[in-house]
MOPAC internal coordinates of N, CA, C and O (Angstrom, degrees):
PM7 1SCF
backbone

  N    0.0000 0     0.00 0     0.00 0    0    0    0
  C    1.4676 1     0.00 0     0.00 0    1    0    0
  C    1.5756 1   108.13 1     0.00 0    2    1    0
  O    1.2310 1   121.61 1   -51.13 1    3    2    1
  N    1.3218 1   114.52 1   128.87 1    3    2    1
  C    1.4761 1   118.62 1   179.36 1    5    3    2
  C    1.4998 1   108.18 1  -100.92 1    6    5    3
  O    1.2310 1   121.23 1   -39.59 1    7    6    5
  N    1.3405 1   115.25 1   140.41 1    7    6    5
  C    1.4459 1   119.75 1  -177.04 1    9    7    6
  C    1.5332 1   110.55 1  -105.00 1   10    9    7
  O    1.2310 1   120.08 1   162.44 1   11   10    9
  N    1.3173 1   117.44 1   -17.56 1   11   10    9
  C    1.4255 1   119.58 1  -175.27 1   13   11   10
  C    1.5068 1   111.52 1    75.39 1   14   13   11
  O    1.2310 1   120.64 1  -166.80 1   15   14   13
  N    1.3475 1   116.39 1    13.20 1   15   14   13
  C    1.4874 1   119.47 1  -179.27 1   17   15   14
  C    1.5182 1   107.84 1   -72.74 1   18   17   15
  O    1.2310 1   122.98 1   -50.89 1   19   18   17
  N    1.3324 1   111.90 1   129.11 1   19   18   17
  C    1.4386 1   122.49 1   172.89 1   21   19   18
  C    1.4469 1   109.60 1  -129.92 1   22   21   19
  O    1.2310 1   119.99 1   -62.02 1   23   22   21
  N    1.3213 1   117.63 1   117.98 1   23   22   21
  C    1.5039 1   118.87 1  -179.36 1   25   23   22
  C    1.5396 1   110.36 1   -58.98 1   26   25   23
  O    1.2310 1   120.13 1   -32.05 1   27   26   25
  N    1.3235 1   117.36 1   147.95 1   27   26   25
  C    1.4796 1   117.31 1   178.20 1   29   27   26
  C    1.5606 1   111.45 1   -66.71 1   30   29   27
  O    1.2310 1   121.72 1   -29.69 1   31   30   29
  N    1.2863 1   114.31 1   150.31 1   31   30   29
  C    1.4696 1   121.62 1   177.84 1   33   31   30
  C    1.5210 1   105.15 1  -112.66 1   34   33   31
  O    1.2310 1   119.01 1   -82.40 1   35   34   33
  N    1.3414 1   119.49 1    97.60 1   35   34   33
  C    1.4505 1   121.51 1  -175.02 1   37   35   34
  C    1.4766 1   116.48 1   -65.64 1   38   37   35
  O    1.2310 1   121.18 1   169.15 1   39   38   37
  N    1.3832 1   115.35 1   -10.85 1   39   38   37
  C    1.4498 1   118.20 1   177.05 1   41   39   38
  C    1.5332 1   112.13 1   -95.26 1   42   41   39
  O    1.2310 1   120.12 1  -179.87 1   43   42   41
  N    1.3322 1   117.38 1     0.13 1   43   42   41
  C    1.4505 1   120.23 1  -176.92 1   45   43   42
  C    1.5604 1   111.92 1   -87.51 1   46   45   43
  O    1.2310 1   121.29 1   138.67 1   47   46   45
  N    1.3370 1   115.14 1   -41.33 1   47   46   45
  C    1.4405 1   117.90 1  -179.19 1   49   47   46
  C    1.5067 1   110.13 1  -158.26 1   50   49   47
  O    1.2310 1   120.02 1   -15.22 1   51   50   49
  N    1.3513 1   117.57 1   164.78 1   51   50   49
  C    1.4236 1   122.68 1   176.03 1   53   51   50
  C    1.5022 1   111.55 1   -59.77 1   54   53   51
  O    1.2310 1   121.17 1   137.68 1   55   54   53
  N    1.3432 1   115.37 1   -42.32 1   55   54   53
  C    1.4985 1   119.02 1   179.67 1   57   55   54
  C    1.5265 1   112.71 1   -61.49 1   58   57   55
  O    1.2310 1   120.96 1   139.85 1   59   58   57
  N    1.3313 1   115.76 1   -40.15 1   59   58   57
  C    1.4443 1   117.31 1   179.53 1   61   59   58
  C    1.5492 1   110.52 1   -74.31 1   62   61   59
  O    1.2310 1   118.70 1   148.29 1   63   62   61
  N    1.3159 1   120.08 1   -31.71 1   63   62   61
  C    1.4337 1   122.20 1   173.35 1   65   63   62
  C    1.5563 1   110.83 1   -61.65 1   66   65   63
  O    1.2310 1   122.13 1   135.93 1   67   66   65
  N    1.3475 1   113.54 1   -44.07 1   67   66   65
  C    1.4917 1   116.49 1   178.76 1   69   67   66
  C    1.4956 1   111.29 1   -66.03 1   70   69   67
  O    1.2310 1   119.88 1   143.28 1   71   70   69
  N    1.3504 1   117.84 1   -36.72 1   71   70   69
  C    1.4680 1   120.02 1   178.40 1   73   71   70
  C    1.5368 1   110.15 1   -68.55 1   74   73   71
  O    1.2310 1   119.69 1   138.92 1   75   74   73
  N    1.3304 1   118.20 1   -41.08 1   75   74   73
  C    1.4380 1   121.41 1   179.37 1   77   75   74
  C    1.5528 1   111.41 1   -57.11 1   78   77   75
  O    1.2310 1   120.75 1   144.20 1   79   78   77
  N    1.2967 1   116.18 1   -35.80 1   79   78   77
  C    1.4780 1   124.06 1  -179.59 1   81   79   78
  C    1.4869 1   113.11 1   -95.72 1   82   81   79
  O    1.2310 1   119.59 1  -175.55 1   83   82   81
  N    1.3268 1   118.40 1     4.45 1   83   82   81
  C    1.4735 1   124.00 1  -177.29 1   85   83   82
  C    1.4937 1   115.38 1    59.22 1   86   85   83
  O    1.2310 1   121.13 1  -153.19 1   87   86   85
  N    1.3445 1   115.45 1    26.81 1   87   86   85
  C    1.4699 1   119.72 1   179.53 1   89   87   86
  C    1.5353 1   111.86 1   -87.20 1   90   89   87
  O    1.2310 1   121.50 1   176.40 1   91   90   89
  N    1.3083 1   114.73 1    -3.60 1   91   90   89
  C    1.4789 1   119.74 1   177.40 1   93   91   90
  C    1.5324 1   112.33 1   -85.46 1   94   93   91
  O    1.2310 1   119.85 1   166.51 1   95   94   93
  N    1.2916 1   117.90 1   -13.49 1   95   94   93
  C    1.4701 1   122.55 1  -171.60 1   97   95   94
  C    1.5476 1   112.20 1   -67.10 1   98   97   95
  O    1.2310 1   120.68 1   137.05 1   99   98   97
  N    1.3549 1   116.30 1   -42.95 1   99   98   97
  C    1.4184 1   119.93 1  -174.43 1  101   99   98
  C    1.5764 1   113.97 1   -62.42 1  102  101   99
  O    1.2310 1   122.07 1   152.16 1  103  102  101
  N    1.3082 1   113.64 1   -27.84 1  103  102  101
  C    1.4798 1   119.74 1  -179.15 1  105  103  102
  C    1.5021 1   115.65 1   -88.09 1  106  105  103
  O    1.2310 1   120.75 1   178.40 1  107  106  105
  N    1.3339 1   116.18 1    -1.60 1  107  106  105
  C    1.4623 1   119.27 1   179.51 1  109  107  106
  C    1.5005 1   112.94 1   -81.98 1  110  109  107
  O    1.2310 1   121.97 1   -33.71 1  111  110  109
  N    1.3375 1   113.83 1   146.29 1  111  110  109
  C    1.5159 1   119.92 1   169.94 1  113  111  110
  C    1.4986 1   108.13 1   -69.32 1  114  113  111
  O    1.2310 1   122.61 1   -10.38 1  115  114  113
  N    1.3784 1   112.60 1   169.62 1  115  114  113
  C    1.4723 1   119.23 1   179.98 1  117  115  114
  C    1.5057 1   112.94 1   -59.46 1  118  117  115
  O    1.2310 1   119.98 1   135.77 1  119  118  117
  N    1.2833 1   117.64 1   -44.23 1  119  118  117
  C    1.4627 1   123.63 1   179.67 1  121  119  118
  C    1.5004 1   109.98 1   -61.32 1  122  121  119
  O    1.2310 1   119.28 1   128.07 1  123  122  121
  N    1.3054 1   118.98 1   -51.93 1  123  122  121
  C    1.4793 1   122.64 1  -179.72 1  125  123  122
  C    1.5123 1   110.37 1   -61.29 1  126  125  123
  O    1.2310 1   119.64 1   141.68 1  127  126  125
  N    1.2900 1   118.30 1   -38.32 1  127  126  125
  C    1.4933 1   121.64 1   176.28 1  129  127  126
  C    1.4873 1   111.05 1   -59.45 1  130  129  127
  O    1.2310 1   121.50 1   135.71 1  131  130  129
  N    1.3230 1   114.73 1   -44.29 1  131  130  129
  C    1.4783 1   121.37 1   178.87 1  133  131  130
  C    1.5377 1   112.07 1   -62.65 1  134  133  131
  O    1.2310 1   121.79 1   136.59 1  135  134  133
  N    1.3244 1   114.19 1   -43.41 1  135  134  133
  C    1.4819 1   122.50 1   178.02 1  137  135  134
  C    1.5181 1   111.72 1   -62.00 1  138  137  135
  O    1.2310 1   122.15 1   136.01 1  139  138  137
  N    1.3350 1   113.49 1   -43.99 1  139  138  137
  C    1.5112 1   116.60 1  -179.72 1  141  139  138
  C    1.4847 1   111.06 1   -67.02 1  142  141  139
  O    1.2310 1   118.82 1   144.68 1  143  142  141
  N    1.3357 1   119.86 1   -35.32 1  143  142  141
  C    1.4592 1   119.85 1   178.87 1  145  143  142
  C    1.5545 1   109.65 1   -68.65 1  146  145  143
  O    1.2310 1   119.39 1   139.46 1  147  146  145
  N    1.3234 1   118.76 1   -40.54 1  147  146  145
  C    1.4677 1   121.56 1   177.31 1  149  147  146
  C    1.5307 1   108.74 1   -61.72 1  150  149  147
  O    1.2310 1   120.31 1   133.17 1  151  150  149
  N    1.3338 1   117.02 1   -46.83 1  151  150  149
  C    1.4660 1   119.01 1  -178.06 1  153  151  150
  C    1.5358 1   112.99 1   -62.08 1  154  153  151
  O    1.2310 1   120.57 1   142.64 1  155  154  153
  N    1.2834 1   116.51 1   -37.36 1  155  154  153
  C    1.4732 1   120.24 1   179.84 1  157  155  154
  C    1.5425 1   108.68 1   -71.87 1  158  157  155
  O    1.2310 1   118.11 1   142.59 1  159  158  157
  N    1.3124 1   121.21 1   -37.41 1  159  158  157
  C    1.4166 1   123.40 1   178.08 1  161  159  158
  C    1.5381 1   111.72 1   -66.79 1  162  161  159
  O    1.2310 1   121.11 1   135.79 1  163  162  161
  N    1.3370 1   115.48 1   -44.21 1  163  162  161
  C    1.4720 1   120.33 1   177.36 1  165  163  162
  C    1.5166 1   110.73 1   -62.32 1  166  165  163
  O    1.2310 1   120.66 1   134.61 1  167  166  165
  N    1.3230 1   116.34 1   -45.39 1  167  166  165
  C    1.4908 1   119.41 1   179.15 1  169  167  166
  C    1.5130 1   110.77 1   -61.83 1  170  169  167
  O    1.2310 1   120.79 1   137.87 1  171  170  169
  N    1.2900 1   116.10 1   -42.13 1  171  170  169
  C    1.5270 1   120.89 1   177.57 1  173  171  170
  C    1.5161 1   110.67 1   -62.80 1  174  173  171
  O    1.2310 1   120.29 1   134.68 1  175  174  173
  N    1.3089 1   117.05 1   -45.32 1  175  174  173
  C    1.4870 1   121.25 1  -178.00 1  177  175  174
  C    1.4757 1   112.16 1   -67.86 1  178  177  175
  O    1.2310 1   119.55 1   145.27 1  179  178  177
  N    1.3042 1   118.47 1   -34.73 1  179  178  177
  C    1.4739 1   120.25 1  -172.52 1  181  179  178
  C    1.5288 1   112.21 1   -95.03 1  182  181  179
  O    1.2310 1   119.28 1   160.46 1  183  182  181
  N    1.3132 1   118.97 1   -19.54 1  183  182  181
  C    1.4347 1   118.75 1   176.95 1  185  183  182
  C    1.5236 1   110.90 1   -93.58 1  186  185  183
  O    1.2310 1   122.12 1   158.93 1  187  186  185
  N    1.3274 1   113.54 1   -21.07 1  187  186  185
  C    1.5106 1   117.98 1   176.44 1  189  187  186
  C    1.5721 1   108.76 1    55.60 1  190  189  187
  O    1.2310 1   121.48 1    43.07 1  191  190  189
  N    1.2744 1   114.78 1  -136.93 1  191  190  189
  C    1.4665 1   119.58 1   178.70 1  193  191  190
  C    1.4896 1   114.64 1   -86.33 1  194  193  191
  O    1.2310 1   120.87 1  -170.82 1  195  194  193
  N    1.3597 1   115.94 1     9.18 1  195  194  193
  C    1.4539 1   119.81 1  -176.33 1  197  195  194
  C    1.5255 1   107.75 1   -82.57 1  198  197  195
  O    1.2310 1   120.64 1   -97.19 1  199  198  197
  N    1.3185 1   116.37 1    82.81 1  199  198  197
  C    1.4506 1   119.36 1  -178.56 1  201  199  198
  C    1.5064 1   110.28 1   -70.18 1  202  201  199
  O    1.2310 1   121.86 1   -38.98 1  203  202  201
  N    1.3418 1   114.04 1   141.02 1  203  202  201
  C    1.4465 1   121.45 1  -179.30 1  205  203  202
  C    1.5196 1   109.22 1  -103.12 1  206  205  203
  O    1.2310 1   119.77 1  -115.99 1  207  206  205
  N    1.3121 1   118.05 1    64.01 1  207  206  205
  C    1.4591 1   119.94 1   177.70 1  209  207  206
  C    1.5435 1   108.25 1    84.61 1  210  209  207
  O    1.2310 1   123.44 1    28.88 1  211  210  209
  N    1.2802 1   111.00 1  -151.12 1  211  210  209
  C    1.4691 1   122.38 1  -174.77 1  213  211  210
  C    1.5409 1   108.44 1  -125.20 1  214  213  211
  O    1.2310 1   120.16 1   -28.67 1  215  214  213
  N    1.3066 1   117.31 1   151.33 1  215  214  213
  C    1.4415 1   123.25 1   168.04 1  217  215  214
  C    1.5036 1   108.45 1  -101.91 1  218  217  215
  O    1.2310 1   119.42 1   -65.79 1  219  218  217
  N    1.3162 1   118.71 1   114.21 1  219  218  217
  C    1.4252 1   121.38 1  -176.01 1  221  219  218
  C    1.5442 1   108.10 1   -87.92 1  222  221  219
  O    1.2310 1   120.05 1   -76.32 1  223  222  221
  N    1.3343 1   117.52 1   103.68 1  223  222  221
  C    1.4491 1   122.43 1  -173.37 1  225  223  222
  C    1.5421 1   109.34 1   -73.30 1  226  225  223
  O    1.2310 1   120.54 1   139.22 1  227  226  225
  N    1.2758 1   116.57 1   -40.78 1  227  226  225
  C    1.4640 1   124.26 1   178.94 1  229  227  226
  C    1.5129 1   106.53 1  -160.48 1  230  229  227
  O    1.2310 1   119.28 1   -11.06 1  231  230  229
  N    1.3095 1   118.99 1   168.94 1  231  230  229
  C    1.4630 1   119.65 1   178.10 1  233  231  230
  C    1.5086 1   112.68 1   -52.46 1  234  233  231
  O    1.2310 1   119.84 1   -53.88 1  235  234  233
  N    1.3065 1   117.90 1   126.12 1  235  234  233
  C    1.4698 1   124.17 1   178.95 1  237  235  234
  C    1.5346 1   116.21 1    78.14 1  238  237  235
  O    1.2310 1   120.54 1  -175.47 1  239  238  237
  N    1.3332 1   116.58 1     4.53 1  239  238  237
  C    1.4641 1   118.63 1  -179.56 1  241  239  238
  C    1.5545 1   108.35 1  -134.91 1  242  241  239
  O    1.2310 1   121.87 1   -63.58 1  243  242  241
  N    1.3228 1   114.03 1   116.42 1  243  242  241
  C    1.4668 1   119.75 1   178.80 1  245  243  242
  C    1.5146 1   110.99 1  -133.76 1  246  245  243
  O    1.2310 1   121.26 1   -11.87 1  247  246  245
  N    1.3401 1   115.19 1   168.13 1  247  246  245
  C    1.4365 1   121.45 1  -177.08 1  249  247  246
  C    1.5075 1   106.92 1  -146.25 1  250  249  247
  O    1.2310 1   119.87 1   -31.64 1  251  250  249
  N    1.3086 1   117.86 1   148.36 1  251  250  249
  C    1.4685 1   119.94 1   177.56 1  253  251  250
  C    1.5295 1   107.92 1   -81.38 1  254  253  251
  O    1.2310 1   120.46 1   -31.01 1  255  254  253
  N    1.3416 1   116.73 1   148.99 1  255  254  253
  C    1.4904 1   120.36 1  -177.93 1  257  255  254
  C    1.5431 1   115.64 1   -53.86 1  258  257  255
  O    1.2310 1   120.95 1   141.28 1  259  258  257
  N    1.3117 1   115.79 1   -38.72 1  259  258  257
  C    1.4622 1   117.08 1  -179.54 1  261  259  258
  C    1.5092 1   112.69 1   -63.46 1  262  261  259
  O    1.2310 1   120.26 1   135.12 1  263  262  261
  N    1.3120 1   117.11 1   -44.88 1  263  262  261
  C    1.4796 1   121.82 1   175.33 1  265  263  262
  C    1.5773 1   109.55 1   -61.51 1  266  265  263
  O    1.2310 1   120.95 1   138.21 1  267  266  265
  N    1.2952 1   115.79 1   -41.79 1  267  266  265
  C    1.4868 1   118.92 1   179.81 1  269  267  266
  C    1.5312 1   110.04 1   -61.63 1  270  269  267
  O    1.2310 1   119.52 1   137.45 1  271  270  269
  N    1.3205 1   118.51 1   -42.55 1  271  270  269
  C    1.4262 1   122.27 1   179.64 1  273  271  270
  C    1.5080 1   110.91 1   -62.50 1  274  273  271
  O    1.2310 1   120.57 1   135.45 1  275  274  273
  N    1.3361 1   116.52 1   -44.55 1  275  274  273
  C    1.4901 1   118.58 1   177.37 1  277  275  274
  C    1.4743 1   111.59 1   -61.60 1  278  277  275
  O    1.2310 1   119.27 1   139.52 1  279  278  277
  N    1.3331 1   119.00 1   -40.48 1  279  278  277
  C    1.4592 1   120.84 1   178.19 1  281  279  278
  C    1.4923 1   111.86 1   -69.02 1  282  281  279
  O    1.2310 1   119.38 1   145.84 1  283  282  281
  N    1.3239 1   118.78 1   -34.16 1  283  282  281
  C    1.4769 1   122.25 1   177.97 1  285  283  282
  C    1.4768 1   109.47 1   -65.91 1  286  285  283
  O    1.2310 1   118.80 1   135.36 1  287  286  285
  N    1.3380 1   119.89 1   -44.64 1  287  286  285
  C    1.4567 1   122.09 1   177.88 1  289  287  286
  C    1.5044 1   110.60 1   -61.00 1  290  289  287
  O    1.2310 1   120.40 1   138.51 1  291  290  289
  N    1.3650 1   116.85 1   -41.49 1  291  290  289
  C    1.5124 1   118.71 1   179.24 1  293  291  290
  C    1.5084 1   110.42 1   -66.93 1  294  293  291
  O    1.2310 1   119.85 1   143.65 1  295  294  293
  N    1.3636 1   117.89 1   -36.35 1  295  294  293
  C    1.4715 1   119.42 1   178.30 1  297  295  294
  C    1.5288 1   112.29 1   -67.04 1  298  297  295
  O    1.2310 1   120.79 1   140.39 1  299  298  297
  N    1.3354 1   116.09 1   -39.61 1  299  298  297
  C    1.4813 1   120.74 1   175.45 1  301  299  298
  C    1.5221 1   111.03 1   -61.29 1  302  301  299
  O    1.2310 1   121.66 1   130.15 1  303  302  301
  N    1.2663 1   114.43 1   -49.85 1  303  302  301
  C    1.5100 1   118.22 1  -179.97 1  305  303  302
  C    1.5413 1   110.30 1   -58.07 1  306  305  303
  O    1.2310 1   120.20 1   138.23 1  307  306  305
  N    1.3496 1   117.23 1   -41.77 1  307  306  305
  C    1.4435 1   120.70 1  -178.21 1  309  307  306
  C    1.5207 1   108.93 1   -64.91 1  310  309  307
  O    1.2310 1   119.41 1   139.66 1  311  310  309
  N    1.3243 1   118.74 1   -40.34 1  311  310  309
  C    1.4746 1   121.63 1   175.43 1  313  311  310
  C    1.5070 1   113.17 1   -62.71 1  314  313  311
  O    1.2310 1   121.09 1   137.88 1  315  314  313
  N    1.3327 1   115.52 1   -42.12 1  315  314  313
  C    1.5231 1   118.38 1   176.49 1  317  315  314
  C    1.4998 1   111.38 1   -62.71 1  318  317  315
  O    1.2310 1   120.00 1   140.79 1  319  318  317
  N    1.3606 1   117.61 1   -39.21 1  319  318  317
  C    1.4387 1   120.77 1   179.99 1  321  319  318
  C    1.5851 1   109.85 1   -67.13 1  322  321  319
  O    1.2310 1   121.56 1   141.31 1  323  322  321
  N    1.3402 1   114.62 1   -38.69 1  323  322  321
  C    1.4657 1   118.94 1   178.33 1  325  323  322
  C    1.5129 1   110.34 1   -62.11 1  326  325  323
  O    1.2310 1   120.55 1   136.45 1  327  326  325
  N    1.2941 1   116.55 1   -43.55 1  327  326  325
  C    1.4757 1   121.64 1   178.65 1  329  327  326
  C    1.5138 1   112.12 1   -63.61 1  330  329  327
  O    1.2310 1   121.31 1   137.40 1  331  330  329
  N    1.3451 1   115.09 1   -42.60 1  331  330  329
  C    1.4375 1   117.74 1   179.12 1  333  331  330
  C    1.5414 1   112.32 1   -66.32 1  334  333  331
  O    1.2310 1   120.15 1   144.45 1  335  334  333
  N    1.2962 1   117.31 1   -35.55 1  335  334  333
  C    1.4459 1   122.75 1   176.74 1  337  335  334
  C    1.5135 1   109.25 1   -64.90 1  338  337  335
  O    1.2310 1   119.67 1   138.14 1  339  338  337
  N    1.3671 1   118.23 1   -41.86 1  339  338  337
  C    1.4293 1   123.25 1  -179.29 1  341  339  338
  C    1.5291 1   109.22 1   -63.89 1  342  341  339
  O    1.2310 1   120.88 1   139.95 1  343  342  341
  N    1.3567 1   115.93 1   -40.05 1  343  342  341
  C    1.4953 1   119.22 1   179.40 1  345  343  342
  C    1.5201 1   110.08 1   -64.22 1  346  345  343
  O    1.2310 1   120.66 1   136.96 1  347  346  345
  N    1.3099 1   116.35 1   -43.04 1  347  346  345
  C    1.4776 1   119.67 1  -179.11 1  349  347  346
  C    1.5255 1   110.59 1   -65.17 1  350  349  347
  O    1.2310 1   119.91 1   149.38 1  351  350  349
  N    1.3150 1   117.78 1   -30.62 1  351  350  349
  C    1.4887 1   119.65 1   179.13 1  353  351  350
  C    1.5490 1   110.87 1   -85.83 1  354  353  351
  O    1.2310 1   119.69 1   176.29 1  355  354  353
  N    1.3055 1   118.20 1    -3.71 1  355  354  353
  C    1.4391 1   122.80 1   176.06 1  357  355  354
  C    1.5135 1   113.11 1    94.17 1  358  357  355
  O    1.2310 1   119.19 1  -168.88 1  359  358  357
  N    1.3529 1   119.15 1    11.12 1  359  358  357
  C    1.4703 1   121.17 1   174.33 1  361  359  358
  C    1.5027 1   108.14 1   -96.58 1  362  361  359
  O    1.2310 1   121.91 1   -19.19 1  363  362  361
  N    1.3075 1   113.95 1   160.81 1  363  362  361
  C    1.4343 1   120.98 1   176.09 1  365  363  362
  C    1.4808 1   115.16 1   -90.42 1  366  365  363
  O    1.2310 1   120.10 1   180.00 1  367  366  365

């Protein structure tokens, strides 16, 4: 099964740099946040331990795609919790 997962290349564009560092998450709408979480979970489940190289976050600092996916899922969950807490406190 192919997922079409391609790790972000932070040296390709600002958007991919933001994605590599999970800085794109806060600006996503609720539906896009949900979709990104599903995509990350599917990619993690279907690639398993089959790492596709390294994601070079900055010179001298890289991460394997599996670890990046786990961190992305955690960052998405944290953002969803932050939003839920804001709703409960009466903020948007």
